[in-house]
N, C-alpha and C positions, 0 to 999 in steps of 0.2 A: 259623369266621368270621375273615377276615384282619384283622390289626391295622390300625387307622386310620393313614393316612400322616401323618407329622409335617411341619409346614411353618413357615416363619419369615416374619414381616411386618416390613418396614423402611420401606415407603412410607406412613407414618402412625404410629400408636401401635405401638411395638415389642412384638411378641407372639410367643409360641411356641404353636402350635396342634397338637392331636392330632385329626385329622379337622377338625371345626368347633368343637371345645371348647378354650378357652384352657387352657394349662398354667401354673400359678402359678410365677413365678420372682422371687427377690429382685432388688433393683435392680442390684447389681453383676454377678451372673451374667448378668442380661439384657443389661447393657451389654457384657460380654465376648462373649456370643452375637452381638450386633449388630456388634461390631468385627471378629469373625472372618467373619461372614456377608457383610460388605461386600467382603471379599477372598477369597471362597469358593475353596477349593482352592489358595490361596497362603499360604505361611508368613508369620506376623506375629510380629515379635520381641517379647520380653518388654518391652524398652525402649519400643517403640511402643505396646504395650497399656497400659503404665503411664501414659504421657502422656495416653492417651485416657480412662482410668478415674478418674484422680485429678487434682485441682489440687494444686500443691506443698504447700500448708498442710494438706492432708488425707491425705498419703501415710502408709500404714501402715509399721511398722518393717521389714517384709520384704515388699515388693510382689510379688516373684516367688512366694513361698509362698502369698500370698493369691490370686494368679491361678490357681495350680495347684489350690487348693481350689475355686474357682469352676468350673474346667474339670471337676473330678471330679463336681460337681453336674450339669453339663450332660451328661456321659456317662451319668449315671443316667437321664436322660430320653431322650437321643438314641441311646444305644447306645455301647458301649465303643470302637467304631472310628470314631465320628463326629468326636471331637476328638483329634487326633494330635499328639504331641510331635514337633517337627521342628527339629533344630539348637538354636538359642537362642530358640525360639519355639513357637507352636502353629499348627495348620492345621485348618480345618473341612472335613470331607469329607462333603458332601451332594450329592444330585443338584441341578443348577441349577434344575430345575423346582420344588424344594421351597422356594425363596426368591423372594419376590415381586419383588424388585429384578432378579434375573437372568431371571425370566420376562418382566418388563417390557422388559429390554434385548433379549432374543431377539425379542420381537414387534416392537419399534421398529426393530431392525436389518433385519428382513426386510420391513417394511411399505413399500408404495408407494401405499397408498390410505388415505383418512381412516378407514374402518371399522376397519381393523386397528390403526391408531394409537389410535382411541377405545377399542378393547378393551384395549390396553396401559395407557391412562390410567385405565381403571376400577380398576386395581390401586392407584392413588394415592388414599388415603382421608383423609389429613390431612397436616400438616407432617411431612416425613420425620424419622424417629428421635425423634418426640415421646414424652414420658412417661419419658425417661431423666434423672432429676434428679440425675445424678452426673457428676463429671469434666468432660472437655472434648469428649466424643464428639459430642454434638449440635452444639456450637459449631463444631467443626472440620469435621465431615463433613456436617452437615445442610444448610448453604447450597449445597454443591456438588450434593448429591442433588436439592434443590429446583430448582436451575438446570437440571439434566439433565432433570427431569420437565417443567419449563416450556418447555424447548427442544423437546421432543417435542410439547407442546401447540401451540406456535407452528408447528411443522412441519405438524401436522394442519390448523391453521387456514389455513396457506399453501396446502395442497393443495385445501381447500374453495374458497378464493378463486380458485385457478387453474381449478377445475372450474366456477365460477359457481354453486356450491351455496349460495345465500344465502337465508336466510329470517329471520323475526323471532327464532326461537329461537337461531340462530347469532349474530345481532347481540347478543341478550341475554347469551349466554355470553361474548362479547368484553367487554361492559360489566362483567360480574362479574369477569373476569380482570384488567382494568385497575384495578378498584376494590380487589381483593385484593392485586394486585402492581403498585402504581402506578409503579414505577421501570423496568418492562420496556417500553422504547420500541418494540420490535418489535410487541408486542400493541396498543399505541396506534395504530401504523401500520395494523395489520390492521383495527382498529375504524374508523379514518378511511376506509380504502378500502372496507370493507363498506357504510358509510353512504353514501359517495359513489356506489357502484355501484347502491344501492337507491333512488337519487333524493333522498337527504337531504343535498344538498351543503352547505346552511347548517349542519346539525348536524355534518357532517364538519369544517368549518372551525372551528366552536365547540369541537370536541374537541381540536384542536391548541392552542387558547387555554387549555383546561383543563390540557393537558400542560405548557405553559409555566409555568403557575401552580404545578403540583405540583412540577416540578423545581426551580424557583426557591425555593419556600418550604421544600422538604425538603432539597435538596442544594446550593442556591446556584449552579446551572448552567443553561445553556440547552439545548434539544433538540439532538441530534446531527444529522449530515448527512442520514441517511435520512429522519427525520421532517420536517426543515426542507425538504428538496428535494421530498418528497411534498406538503407544504403548498403550496409555491410552484407545483408542477405543478397542484394543484387551483385555486389562484388564477388560474392561466393558462388553465384549462379544457382541459388536455391531453387530447385524445381517446383517447390510448393508455391512460389509466387505466380506461377502460371495457372494455378487452379482457381476456378471461379465457382463459388458456392451457388446453389440454385436460388432463384428469387423466392421471396416469401409469398405465400398465397394471398390473393386479393381478399380484402375484408368484405364480409357480407354487407349488403346495403340496407337491410331492414333495421328500423329503429327498435332497440330492445326495450322491454318494460323497465320502469324506474323503481325497482325494489331496493337498490343499493343506497346506503347513506350518502350524503353529499361528500365529495372529496374535499380534502383540505386545501384552501387557497394558498397556504404557506408550505405546501409539500416541496421538498427538495431532495436531491441525491437518490441513493439506492439504485444506481443504474444496473449493477450486476444482479441484484436480487430481482428487480423488475424484469430484467432480460430472462432470467431463469424461469420466472413465472410465466412470462409471455411465451417462451418456447413451449412450455407445457400446454398452455391454453390455446395456442395457435395450431398445435399439432393435430392433424386428423387422427381419430382413434375410434375403434369399435368397442372400446370398453372405458369404464369410468377412470378419469384421471384425478389424482388427489395430491394436494400440496399442503404441507404443514409449516406455518410460519411461527417461530418462537423467538424468545429473547428476554433479557432482563426488563425490570420495571421501567417504563418511560422511554423505551427505545423506539417506539413507533410501529408496533406490530399491526394494529388495526389500520392505521393511516396508510401504511405500505400496501397492505392487502386490498383495501378499498381502492387505492390508486390503480393497482394491477387489474382489479375487477372492472373498473370503469374503462380502462384502456382496451379491454377484451370484450366489451359488451356486444359488439356487433358479431362476434363469433357465436353468440348464444341467442338466436332470434326467438326462442321459446320462453325466454325469461331468465331473471336472476332472483334467487331467493336468499333472504338474509335473516339470520337468527342469532340471538345472544345465548351463549351456552351457560353463562353465569350471570346472576342478577342479585345485587346486594350481598355478594360473597357466597351465595348459595347456588346449587346446581338447578338449572331449569330442566325439568323432566323431559326426556326425549319424546315421550308420548305427547306432551303439550306442543313441542316444536313441530312434530309430525302433523298434528292436527292443524296448526297454522299453515304449514306448507301445503297440505292437501286442500285447504280452503282457498288459498291463493291460486291453486291450479284449477279451481272450479268445482270441487266436490261439495255438494250440498251438505248442510249440517246433518240431515237425517241419514245421509249415506256414509258418514264417518264411522269406521269401526271403533269399538270402545276400547279394545286392548292395544297396547303398544305394538305387539307382534302383528296384529291385523293392519294397523296403520302403516307400519314399516313395509309390509308386503304390498299394500296398495300403492304406496309411494314409489316403490321400486318398479312396479308395473307401469305406472304413469311416466316415470323417467325414461323407461326403455324406448318410448316413442318420441322423445323430445331431446332437444339440445339445450340443456339447462346449466346455469352456473349457480352453484350453491355456496354461500359464504356462512361459515359458523364461527362467530367471533367469541373469543375468550372461552374456548371449550373447557369443560370441567374434567372429563375423563375419557379414556379410550372407549369404554362401554357406550358412553353417550354418543361419541362421534360415529362409532360403528353402526349404531341403530339408524343414523341419519344418512348413510351412504346409499346412493343409487346402486342398482345391481348390474346394469348393462346400459348400452347406448352411448351417445356422444356427450354425456354430461361431464362436468368437472366440479370439484369441490375444493374450496380454499378454507383452511382451518387456521385460526390463531389460538395460541395457548400460552399461559404463563409457565406451566410445567412442561417438561419434556414428555411428550406422549408417544408411546410406541405404536402409533397408528401406521399400518402399511401405506406408504406414500411413494409416489413417483418422484417427488421433489421435497426435500426438507430444507428449509431456509432458516438459519439461525442469524438473527440480526445483531450486528455489532453496532457500537456507537458510530455516528456519522463523522466524516472527516472535518478538519478545520475549515477547509474551503466551503464545504457544504453547510457547516455551522454558520459561517459568515453570510452565506447566501440566504439561509433561513432567517437570520436576524434582519437582513435587508428587506425581506418581505413584510416584516412586522413594524419596522421603524424606518425613518428617512435614511436613504443612502448617504445624503449630505451629512447627517448627524454622525454616522459611523466614520465617514471620511475625515471629518473635522478632528477626531481623536483616534487615529489609527492604532496607537499603542494600547490605549484603554480598550478599544474594541477587540483587539487580539487577546488581551488578558481576560476579558469577559468570556470570549469563546473558549479559551483554555480552561477557565473555571467551570464551564458547563460540561466539559469532558465528553463532548459528542452526544449528549443526551437530548433528543428532541423535546422531551417534556421540560427539562431545565431551560432550554433555549426559548420555548414558548412562554414560560413563566417570566424569564428575563425580558423578552421582547414586550410582553404585556405590561410589565412594570415600567419599562422605559417609555412605552407609548402613552401610558396614562400619567406619566410624570415628565412632561416635555421640558420642564425647567431643570431637571437633573442633568448635570454633566455626566458623561459616561464614566469619567474617572471616579465619581462619587460611588456609583454602583460597583465599579471594579474594586475599590478599596473595601467595600463591604463583603465582597466575595473572596477576598484574599485571606489566606491563612485559615486557622481553625474556625469553625462555626459557620462555614459558607452555606451549609444546608438550611440554616435558619433563614437565609435570604431567598431561598428557592421555594417560595410559597406565594400563591396569588389566587384569590377567589375560590378558596376551597381546594385548589390543586397544590400538591406539595410532593417533592421528591422524597423527603424523609417519611411522609405518611405512607407513600407507596412501598417503601422498604420496611417500615414498621409492620405493615399488614402481612408481609411475608415472614419476617423474623418472629412475629407473634405466634406462628404455628409451631415454633421449636420448643422443646422442653427446656427448662431453665439451665441445666448443665450444658446442654448443647449450645444454647444461646451464648453462654459465658465463653465457651471455647471459640465460637465464631467471632465474638468481639475481641478475643485475644489475638486473632490474626492481624489486627490493626497494628501490632508492634513490629511486624515484619517490614523490611525496607523496600519491598517491591510488591506489586499487585499480583503476587503469585505465591503459591505454596505447594510443596510436594509432600508425599506421605511421610518420608523420614523426618523432614523439618517439622511438620505438624506434630509428629510423635515426640520429638525432642522438646518442642515448645510446650506441649500439653503434658509432658512427662507421662506418657502412656505407651502402650504397645502399638505397633504399626497396623495390625489388623483392626484394632478399635479406631485408630485415627483414620484409616481408609474408609471405614463404614460411615463415619460422620461426614467426611469430605464428599462422599457420594450422595449422602442425603442433602447436603447444602447445594450440591450441583443440580440435583433434581428440582430444587426450589428456585433455581436460577440466581442464587446468591453467588455461586461460583460457576465457572465455565470450564469444561475439560480442555486443557491446553495440550496435553500429551499423556501417554500412559503414566499413571501415578502422579500427575501434575495438574494443578487447578489454578485458574486465574480469576480475577474479578475486575470489573470496570471501575473507572476513576471515581465516580460518585459513591460507589460502594466503599471504596477506600476512604473517602471523607467520612462516610457514615461510621466506619469502624474507628477512624483515628480521632474523630471529634469527641468520643466518649471519654470521660475522666477515668484515670487510673489504668490506662492502657499499657503503660510501660511495665515490662517484666524483665529486668536485667538478667536475672538468673536463667529465665527461659531463653533469652536471646543468646546468652553465653553457651548454653547447651546446643542451640541451633548452630552457632558458629563452630563449635568443636566437632559437631557431627559433620559439617561441611568439610572441615579440614581433614578428618579421617577418611571421608569418602574420596576426596580429591587425591589424597595420598595413595589410597588403594588403586585408584585409576592410573596414576603415574607409575606405580610399581608394576601394574599389568602391562603398560605400554613400554616401559624402560627397565626391564628386569636386569639386575646386576649393575645399575647405575649408582651414582654417589649415594651413600646412606642418608636417609632423611635426617633433618635437623632434630635435636632433642626436643625442641618445642613441639614438633609435629608428632613424634612418637609418644610424647607425654600427655596428649589430650585424652580426656576421659569420655571416649565415645567409640562405638564399634565401627560405624561407617558402613557404606554399601560395598560389597565385594563383587568383583566383575569376573565373568568367565572368559570373555573375549573382547576383541577390539570393537565389535559392533555394539556390545553392551555399554561400553564406555561412551561411544558416540551418542547413542540413544539417551544416555543419562545426562550428559553434561550440557548439551546445547539448549534443551528447554529450560534448564535451571540457571543459565548463565547470569541473567539479570538479578535473580535472587542471591546467587553466590557473590556477585560483585557488590550488591547492596549490603549484605552481611559484613563483608570486609570493609567497605567504605564507612559504614556507621560505627563499626568498632574502632577503626582508626581515629575517628573524630570523637570518641566517647570520653576521652580524658582518663580512661582506666588503663593503666600501663599494661597489665597482663592481657587484656582484651586487644589492645593496639598491637602488641607483639604477635599475638595469634592471628590478627587480621593481616599483618604483613606476610606471615607465613602462607595464609590462604591466597593472598593476592598473587604472589610470585608462583606458587604451585599451580594455581588455576590458569595463569597465562601460559605456563609451560605445558599444561595438559591440553589446552586448546590448540596450541601449535602442533603438538605431537599427535593429537587425535586426527586432525584433518587440515592442518596448516591455516587455521582461521584465527581471527583476533577477537571478535565478539565483544568489543567495547571495554577492553582492559587497559587501554592507554591511560585514561585519567586516573584509574586506580593505581597503576604503577607509579605515576607521577606523584600521587598522594603519599605513597610509601617513601619517596625520596625526600619529602619536605616535612614529614611528621617526626617530631622529637621522639626518638626511640632509644632504649638502653643498649649498651654494647652487645648484649646477647643477640640483638636483631641485626648486627652488621651484615651478616650473610644475606639477609633478605633485602637490605638496602642495595648492596652490590648487585644482587640478582635483578632488582627492579630496573636499574640502569642498563644492565646486560640485556634483559628481555625487551626493554624499550628500543634499544638499538636494533635488535633483530626484527621486531614488528615494523618499525619505521622503514627499515630497508626493504622488507617484503612489500610494503605499500608504495614503494617508489619515492619515498621522502628521504632521499639519500643524504642531503646536507644535514638534516635533523638527526638522522641515524648516525652519521659520523660524529656529531657532537656528543650524543649519548654514549657511543662506544668509547670515546676518549675518556669520558667520566668513569665508565665501568672499568676500563683497563687500569686507570689510575687507582681506583678503589681496590681492585684485586691485588695490585702490587703493594699498596700501602698495608693491606691486611695480611699479606703473605699467602693468599689463597691461590695456589698453583692450579687447581682444577678450574676455577673461574678464569684465570689468566689464559690458560691453554684454549679453553672453549671460546673465549672472546677473540683471541688472535685468529682462530678459524673464521669467526664471523666477520672480522675486519677484512680478511682475504676475500670472502664472498662479496662484501660491500664494495671493495675496490674493483673487483671483477665486474660488478654491475655498472660501475662508471666506465668500464673498458680499460682500466689501468692495470694490465697484467703484470707489469714489473713490480709495482707496489704490492699487488696481491700475492705474488710469489715471495716477496720479502717477508710479509706477515706469515705465510705458511712455513717458511724456514724457521722463524721464531717459534711458531706453534710446535713444530717438530722437536725443538730443543726442550720443551717442557711437557710434551705429550705423555710422558710416563706418569704424570699425575692423574691421568684420565683412566677410567675403566676401559676394558677392551672394546666395548661397543662404541664408546665415544671416540676412541682412537681410530676405529674403523671409519667413522664419519669424517674425521679430519683427513685421513688418507684419501677418501673419496673426493673431498674438496681439493686436496692437493693435485689429484689426478686431473680434475677439471681445469684447474688453473694452468697446469703444465700443457694440457692439450690445447687450451686456448692460446697459449704462447707458442705453440708449434712444436713442442718437444714430445713427440708421440711415444718414443721408446720409454722415456722416464715416466710419462703418464701411464703407460701400460703397467709398469712396475709398481707404481703407487696404487693403482686399482687392484692389482693382484694382492698387494699387502693388505688392503682394506678387506678383501674377501677372506684372506687367511686369518685375520684378527677376529672376525665376527661374522656369523651367518644370520642375517636379520630374518625375522618372521615374515612370511609372505603377506603382502597387503598392508605392510606397516610403512611409517614414514621413513625409517632407515632403508627399507627395501626400495622405496621410490627414489630416494636420494642416490643410492648406489647405481640404480639403473640409469638415472639421468646422467651420472658421471660416465657410465659405460657408453652411452650414446655419443658423447663428445669425444671420448677417447677413440672409439672406432672411426669416427669421421676424421680425426686428426691423423689416424694411421691409414687413411684412404681405404677403409673397409665399409662402404655405405650399406651393403647388404646386411652386415652384422649390426650396424647402427639401426636399421629398420627393425630387426628382431628385438633389440634392446628397447627401442622406443615403444613398440607394441606392448612389451611387458611392463614398461613404466606407466603406460595408459591403464593397463589392467590393475596395477598396484594402486594408482590414484583412485580408480573406480572402487576398489575394495575399501579404500579409506573414506569413500563418499565425500570427496573433496572436489567440487566443481572447478575450483581455481586450478588445482594441480592437474586435473584431467585436461583442462584447456591448455595448460602449459606443455604437458607431455604431448598433446596432439600437435602443437606447433613444432616440437622437435621431430615428431614422426613425419610431418609434411616435408621438413627440410631433408631428413634422411631419405625419404622416398624419392624426392627430386634428384638428389645427388646420386642415388642408385639407378637413375634412369627410369624410374617407375612413375605411374600416374600419381600426381600429388595435388592436383587442383581441388578435388573433392575433399581431401584431408585438410588442406589449408583453409578451405571454405568452412569445414566443420569446426576447426579451431576458432576461426573468427566468430562464428555463430555462438559457440560456447562462451567466448570471452564477452561478447555483447550481452549475454544473458546474466552475467555476474552483477551483484548488487553494487560493487565498487569497481571503477575503471582500473584495469591493470595496463598501464601505459606501455611498459616495455614489451610484454607478451603480445599485446594487440598490435603494436607497431611491427613486431617481428612476423606476426601472422600476415599482416598486410604486405610486408616486404616479400614473403614467400609467394603470395598471390601475384604480386607485381612481376616477379621473376618468371613465374609459370605462364602468366598471360603473355608476357613478352616473347617467351620461347615459342608460344603458339601463334605469334603474329598478331595478337589482339592488343594493339598499342593503346587504344582508347581505355580499355579496362586496366591495363598495366599502369598507365599514367594516373588514372583515378586512384588506384590503390596506393601508389607512391605518394601522391599528394595528400591522401588521408593519413598515411604514416607520418609524413612531415608535420601535419597539423597536430597530431597527437603528441609528437616529440615536443612541440612548442607548448602544448597544454601542460605537459608534465614537467616543464622547466628543465628539460634534459638537453636542450640545444647547446652545442659547444663541448659536450663530453666526448671522449674517444668512442664510447659506445654509439652515440648518435652519428658521429662522423663515419664510422664503419657501416652502420645501417643504411645511411642515406647516400654515402659516397659510392655510387654504383650499385647500391643495394647488395653488398656482399653478405654472406651468411653469418648469422649469429646464433649460437647454441643456447640451451637452457641454462638458467641461473643455478648456482650451486646451492647445496643445503647448508643451513646454519645449525650451530650447536648451542643448545641452551642448558 
């Protein structure tokens, strides 16, 4: 009778079983078994085992000898060859099927249907690694295992939701999961969605309230974006929530051939890229599917592609073929690769055609009858790849390439550096989690120094793993500042060498210009800045930038813009002699001239530019229309901000003055372009504290002025008020009546956002007294603000007169910021005059103007105003308010006031329909956001929440 099979349980109580009978083990031998089984087939060092088996105060006199004793006991049970000494550690050699964790992972990796995932989850019987009352093993490894299991459970639940497989048992299982694991927001989202789709909308909304309570009480935080946006979509009655996607097809059961290289045991991240490849590989097709994976040196092209191929093996029962397109820097002839492929498919050597064309034809014929997965790693050229493509059938081809190859592909994946979270996860797979947790600040700094490069992280992890005595802070210090690439080398692997191999293909003049990019303050360059820096024509600059882009030293960021990743920045900036003050000054002046042209295009007839701006020695970019300005400024904002920031700190007076001019002009442009801020706050603050000569006084005043406007738009009203007081004082001290008038308008807007209409009108009266200092277009804006404040105060007739005066003074360009502000004022004036139908028309035109500006924030705000106008006009407004809420939820930054107003509109509409549950939920969410924004106690909040009376759109500010 055969000996019963030995198996190990980790996904619950740690046990060693012979057949179905437990094998008694003492605590520490059991812990050693678990530590080795977690890394089955991989050596685990004695140092790592020691950290897992003992806390420092319990260490035996000779931990190594104790571990060897425990290993001997395990061999007595498992067999002499099961626990193997390997270098400075031990390795457990069992079949993966003998360890529940690895059976679980195999099932989960191959599963595309809920039933298979449920089978995997049945192996989970309790808290992973429970019953080990020794050392740190459970503390260190248990949470990660539990997270892995729960992620599979969430994946199973996601598939059931997609398939519409909803019943009471499923809902009950989700309730148990959220009860047992209350901090898993994804499970709460699944429960909310299941309830919503089964007709229990009120219970779904109440579930979000319970989630808020749990997170606040336990962790002191609010729900994340996924749960919040799902809740707001439910409040808005989004019909898309009722749609269930079809279930993924079941994976084929046949075991595929093992042509692929081994996957990386340290693989992390790439969920979106793997999902894109999986969708391609899982899709039934009657023709060949092709994906190309590219990216800069060290980003993990091969690792990601091999991982995707392994996950899809069961889709290709006729085999997987793998070939290297480049070897030793030279192209592997396609004829040779085809010969190897045909041999792998069973063609006898005597039957192989001699020519490449003959082999390609035979390969296509054989592929037409098969379901094959072909992987071409490090492809050399388009011609090489084209020769290796099957012609028909259900085959798929995955290609990796250093260069961008124009291969016709269904999916093109450009890999970016991995995230900080994924970087930390990758390090954890290479060294002890305890070691990282012991020095969290140093671990974070190391991750930042690696800049998301998997190659750099593997090198760092290898160095730390082979130097266990090193504190993390030691390596952090060696990676900090110039010269960090010298530390990123190990066992023949080097980030610098990978980049050298690429730059070595450049001609000397081109290489020198590439290195000159290291002088720039951002990992970004555009054609005009490169031309100024290199002192060359734009056509020549563009040609070289495109060449660098094809070599993956740069990445296309936007038309005429190119970016590079962090380690390439170090590669550039670590080179001696990189500073070129004259080139940087040319780049700064070019930016000033371009921003000035953009402002002139958006604010024709405004205040004449400062002599510093008109005196720069640069042509700048000229813009034909609003869209051209928008497309130009946003991709370049980090570069423009950096040029100004560095020049402010340069110690060179002329450069610092020019930088102050750029800072204030750029902030004005971003606001005028689409009402955005794009990171100019710190730059404006730097202008206010940098010692500047009197000629720059106007820029200092403008910095305070613009800060007040931006902070007000962000809902930071107390900070905005402080900045505005500084600005008004500055303008009055310097006798700048233009600045004073514009700032008084902005103070009126600010007090209006507090809900203090009396103070707002007082500021507007003061503004009107000095408004003759403004050009007609700016005076029109002030009258529009005056109209809004009068309407808010209930003086409809005076508001109408102020609005008419604004229109008389200036007719704004359609789709511009002034047009949007004028229409926003018109909405409020019509509502104050009890003309809601006219308000609906004005609000619809305000939405159109905001869309023309390509401003998601202003579109959302105008949609809130439209919902209010429609409701007061007796028209259907629920969908409009829901749309406003959805748009606000999609913004990068929370707009507390507009979101609260959208929720208030929804609450009123739901209440009018008799849906009190939804109304109360919307009102409660509005109250929560008011609290989050620090606006409780303001007149605005009292009006909003005191019976949920209407509130109109905020006024436009003048800069």
